[in-house]
Structures are given as C-alpha cells and as structure tokens.
N, C-alpha and C positions, 0 to 999 in steps of 0.2 A: 337411341335416346340420348338426351343431353342433360347432364347433371350440373347444377349450378349451386354455389354457396357463397353468400356474402360473408367474407372473413372479417371485414372491418367497415364500420359505417360512420366513423367520426371524422370531422374536418378539423384542421388546425392542430389539435392536440389529442392524445389518447386520454380516455377516462376509464375509471373502474367499470369493467364489463363492456367497454366500447373501444375497440382498437381503431387504428387509422385505416384509411381507405384501401380495400382490396376485394377483388372478385375472383373466384377460382371456378373454372369450367372443365368438365371432363367429357370426352367423346371418343369412342372407339379406341380406347387404350392411350389416348393422348390427353395431357393436362395442360391447360392454358391459364395464365394468370394475367389479370388486368390490374395494374398498379400494385405497389408493394410497400404499404406504409408500415410504421412501427407496430409490432405485434402480429404481423401476418403469419409467422411460423407458429406462434402459440395457438392462434385461432384455427390454423390448419390441423394441428395436432388434436385440438379439442373436437374437431369434426371427425377425426379418425382418418384423415387423408395424409399422404406423404408428399414431401417436396421433391423427392427423387424423380418421379415421372414427368415433372414439368419440362416441356420442351419448347414452350413459347411464352415470353413475358412481354406484354404490351404496356406502354406508359401513355397516359393522357397528357401529362406535362411534367415539369421537373421541380415543382414545389415539394418541400421536404415531406409533407404529409402523404405524398403519393409515391415516394421513392426511397425513403429513409430506411426501410427494412431490407433493401436489396443486398448490401454487403453480407449481412448475416445469413440471408437465405442462400446465397451462392456458396458461402463457406460450409453450411450444413449439407448442401447438395454434394460438395466435394468430399466431405467427410463420410458420406454414405456410398462412396465408391462409384459415383457416377462418372462415366467416361464419354457418353454421347454428347454432341454439341447442343447448346441452348441458343435459340434465336431470340433476340431482343428487338422490339419494334417501338419506335417513338419518334417525336418531332426531331427536326434537324438539330444536330449537336449531341445526339444520343451517345455516340461512341466516346466523345470527350467527357461527357458527364459520368458515364459508367466507369471509364478508366480512372477518373478522379476518385470515385468512391472505392475503387479497387485497391487503393493504397493500403487499406486495412483488410483487403481480401485478395492477396497476391497468390500466385502459384496454383491456380485451379487445375484439376486434372481433366478438365473438359474445355473445349473451344467455345468461345462466344462469337456468334455471328450477328451482324447488325443490319437492320433494315431501317433507314432513316426516311421519314415521311417528308416529302417536299411539295406535294400537290395539295390543293384544297380538299380534294376527295381522291382517295387512293385505294385500289383493291388488291388484296393479297390472298392467294390460295396457299394454305399451309396445313399439313397433317389432317386433312379432311374438313377443315374450317374454311369458309369463304368469308374473309374479313373485309369490311369497308371502313376505312378510317376517314373521318370527316372533321374539318376544322369547325370549332365553335367560337363563342365570343367571351373570352376571359381576358385578364390583364397581361397574360403572357400567351405565347402560342400553345394552343390546347386542342386536343382531338377527342372526339367521341368514337366509339367502335360499334359497328353492327356485326354480329356473328350470324351467318347463314349456314345452315346445314342443308345442302342441296339434296334433292331426291329425284332419282331418275324415273322414267315412265314405267308403267306396269307391262309385264310380258303377256302377250296375247297369242296363244298357240294358233287360234283361228286366223289371226292376221298373218302369221308365218306360213300357214298352209295356203292361204289365199294368194300370197306372193311367191308360192312354189319355192320356199327356202328349205334346203335339205336339213333334216333334223340334226345332223352332225355339226351344223354351224350355229345352232340356236344359242348355245351357252356362250360362245365367243361374241356373238352379236349383242347379247344382253350386257356384256362387259364393255361395249362401246367400240369394238373392233370394226373396221371396214375390211371385207374379205373378197379377194378375187378367186373364184372357184369355177373350174371347167368353163372358162371363157366368159363368165358373168360376174358383175360386181354386186356384192350384197352389203347393205348398210343397216345400222341399228334400227332405223325407223321402219324397216320391213317386218320387225318382230315386236317392237315395243311402242307404246303410246306416248303421248306428250308428257313432259316433265311434270311431276306432281308437287303439290305444296310440301315444303320441308318445314324446318324450324327456324324461327328468326328471333333474335334477342338483341336489343340495343342497350348500350351502357354509356352513360354520359354524366360527368361531374364537372363542376367549376365552369359555369357558363351562364349568361343571360339567355332568355328564350331566343332561339335562333331558327331560321328557316331551314338551315342545313340539318338540324336535329329533327325537326318535324318531317322533313323529306326522307331522311334515312331511317327513321323509326316507323314509317308508314306501314300499318298493318302488322306490326310486330306481335309475337305471342307474349313477349314480356319487355317492358321498358324499365330499366333500372336508372333512375334519374335523380340528380341532386336536388335536395330541398334543404337549403342551408337554414332557412328560418320559417317557423310556423306562426310567429307572432305577426299580427297585422301591422303593427307599428314599425316593423323592420324592413318595409319595402324600400325606403330611401337608402338604407344601408346595403341592401341587396344590389341596388342599382350602382352604388358607389364602388362596391367590392367586386362587381360583376359575378354575382351569384343569383340564385333563384329562391323565391319563396315557395312554400308548399302549393300555393294556389296557382302560381305561374306554371309550376311543373304539371299540375292537374290540367291546365288549359292546353299545354303542349300534348299531353297524353290524349286528350279529347280530340284535338285537331289532327293528330297522327292516327287516330282510330286504332289504337293498340288494344289488345285484349286485357292486359293487366299492367299496373305500374307499381313498382316498389320505390319508395323514397330512401335516400341515403345521403351521406356526407353532411351530417348535422353540425350546426354550431355547438361549441362546448357549453353554451348557455342553455341549450335546448335539451332538457333532461327527459321529458315525457312527450315524445312526438305523437303518441296515440291520442293525446288530449285534443288535437287539432283536426283529427280525421273526419269528424262529422261534417265540418264546413268544406273540407277537401272533397268529400264524396258527393256533395251537392253539385260539384263541377264535373268530377269523373268518378263514377260509382265504384269501379274496380281498382281503387287506390289503396295501398297498404303501407304501413310504416316498416321500412327495413330494419332489421336488427342483426347484430353479429350472430352468425350461425344459421340465419334464415336460408333454407334450402328448397329446391324443387327439382324434380325430374320431368323434363318435357319430352313428349313422344310425338311421333308423326301422327297427323290426323288420319282418321279412318278414310279409306277410299269410298267415294260415292258409289 
C-alpha cells in the first residue's frame, strides 16, 4: 500500500493553516518527498510522520515556494542521527542550487546524492518506486512526477505443474530469477502470470495544461494537480504566469481519465477553494480541494 499526505498546498507564500508546497509518500519502509516549501517540517510533525526516514527528495523546480524548506529539513535529519545517504532529484542545476542553500546547513552526517534531470521525460527506479519525471510548461524548467508502484504477476501452481517446474524452484522463480537446473532453463513466466495493475499517482504543480501531463497521468489512481485560481476572471493571469485554473485542471483530469483529482498550490488570494468545486465537478466529478494534511492510503486493486 502507498500512503500519501499533502503537507502544504499554498503557492507563493505561506498562510495561517496553509504551508508551502510539499507532498510526502511512504511505501514499504521508504519515505519520498516531492518539493519542500516553508513549513514542511511542521506539517510533517502534525501528521505524526518523521523526516528521518526520508531517503528521496524530488523537486519540480527551484522557485522558493518549492525548495525554501530544504536547509532546515536537512539540519533536522542530521540532528536525528541519520547517517544513510539521501537522494535528491530535480532539473539541471540541482547540485549547484542545493549546495548554495547548504551554506546555512553545512556539515551533514549523511551523504547527498544527486540525480539531475536532463531529458523531457526520464524514468528512475529507486527504493521500490518507479518514477517518471516529465517536463511541463512553466516560466522556468519544471517537471511533474508520476509514481508507479509496480506489481508482478500472480503465482499459479497449476502453471508450474503444467511446465514441469520442480517445486524447489518455485519460490526463486517468483522472485524473478532465471535458473538453470539439471540441464534445463527455468524462467519466471513458467510459474507466474502477466504483470498486474499496480498503483499510479501523478503530481504536478506550476504549469499550463500540457500534453505531457495528460499523457503521464493517463489512468492514474490519483492526480494531484495545481489549481492556482478558482475565480473565472483569473484565466488571463493564469496564462500570463503559466499556471492553471481549477477548470483547466479539471479538463486535464477528464482527458487523462484519472480516478480522482486533488487540487493544490493555491494563490494566496484564494481562501476558500471549496466554494468553486460545484462548477469544477461539472467538468470532472471526482475532483476535491486539497488541504494541508489531506491523506489517503492507496492499495492494489483486487485481482479479477
């Protein structure tokens, strides 16, 4: 199962009860953070989660409302006796940006490892997550992220017997091994079926509607998508600043055929996002306003 919590939903500046942008994800003992705006640590503590297990931090881009909380987070992780490396992922220039911020966070007791994104679409496998980072359309280089939790095929004893696979090899083949035994090669497909549907979440802030977002969110269980403005008269401003309105985000969710969408990254002037949801749901019915602390646990779908 995959645990998710929106730690911050504000764009540009923090507000009372609304910290800057961050999403935390937990899977199989690993914690992953996307963006780290001001207030991320406080929101994490309010949720009852710890920063210490975070092993991967992804950045969409390097505007302050997405990265300003990083130095303090790293210091807190160091003060909690963390020694294992932390991997940071982000657009080109990541190491330079982080090292500049580390002027106020020197001497960490753990190593930072960097993966700089250089392609329009880049796939990374790390700690059980299959990440797809994809470029979107903002006024600086910016990426969205899709998190896939892959799920292998189901084990079929009858298939193993049909293929005359010795029982002593079943367990190893289920783990993906290819085994040569008594002059014959045995492969996983001799005991397990096709890969089953896993869990898919797409997270994207700071962009105009983009084909890359629709393509990468296709069929997602959850799309967490920026909705900077709910007011109808803010469309021109959204175009100018390269952000999205609630209604544009809803159209993206509908076209991508996602199961559910949460809005996030609100303008500081947008105090009550729920007031606009009636019109949003006329476009995409499973749309919800994100809020700090909004959480969900996603599980694998049941087998047919």
